N, C-alpha and C positions, 0 to 999 in steps of 0.2 A: 933126724937132728933138727931140722927146720921147724919140724911141728912142735917139738920140745921148746925150742927157742921161742917160738910164737906165743906158745902158752904160757910161757914165764913172763914174757912181755907184756902180755894183756891181763895177767893175774893182779888185781889191785892189791896194793900193800896196805894194811890197816894204818890208819893215821893215829899217830900217838902225840898226845899233848899232856904235860904234867902240869898243874899249876898249884902253886904253893902260896900260903899268905905268912908274911913277917909276923913276928911277935906284936909289934905296933898296929898290925890289921890295916895299914895304910898301904902297904907294898905288896904286890902279887909279883911273883916269878914265873914266868912261862918256860917251859922246856920241851923241845921237840917240833912239831908241826903245827901250823895254824893254818888250816884250810877249810873247804866246806863242811868236813866231818867234825870238826872241832871249834870252829869259831864260835858257835852258839855257846858252848861251855865257857870260853873266855869272857864273852858278853855278860853271861848270868852272873860269873864271879866280879867282873867290874860293876855291874848293877847292884850287887850285894854290898859292895863299898858304900855306895851312895855318893852324891856329887857335891856334898856340902863343904867339902875341904879338898885340898890337894891329896893325890895319891900318885904313888909310883907303879909303873909296870916295867919289871925288869925283863928285856928281850935278848939279853946276851946269850942265851941258850938256845934260842930259836934257830932250827937248822933250816926251815922253810917255810914260807907265808906266800900265801895266793891273794888273790882280789878279795875273797871271802874275810880273810884276816885282816886286810887293809880296811875293808869298809867297817869291820868291828872297832878298829882303834880310832878309825875318822868319826864313827857314831858317837862313842864313847868321848872322845875329845870335845865334841860338839856339846854333849850333855854336860859335862863340866865346866866348859866355858859359859854356858848358859846360867849356870849356877854361880859365876865369879869364882871358879875354882880351877885348877889346872890338873891334866893328867900327864904326868911327867914320865917320858919313855927312857928308860935307863939302859946306857950301854947296848943299843942295838946290834945284832950280829950283822955280819957282812951281807948275809942275804935280805935283811930286813933294811939296812942300810940304803942298799943298792935298789930295793923296790920304791923306798922312800924319794931317792933321787930321780928314779926315772919318771915317777909320777909327780914330780915337783912338790912334794910335801915336806921334804926335808926342811925346808926354810919355815913351814907353817906350824908344825907341831913342837911341843916342847922336848927337846932331846937334850939329856943330862949325862 
């Protein structure tokens, strides 16, 4: 029994992230997990939007985010700011909001 439990606990679960774009193409909705396995995918999608105008990242359906995901958001935020635009974080889930609170970023990012 213990060997089975140990194997289950150490078997990595695949990270799942779905990113969809709105018809206006300036809003991305992230669903699932933003971690070291999926953060680059999110960054690529944000980079495709370009930073010439405000964009929205809907985080309401993000179940988990780690430091890699946070780095992606902060990096994108800085890129938008450098181009006099904003990355708006829409409806962050409780797990996202908690990470932003813990890191002191809640008041520095554009939350809508």
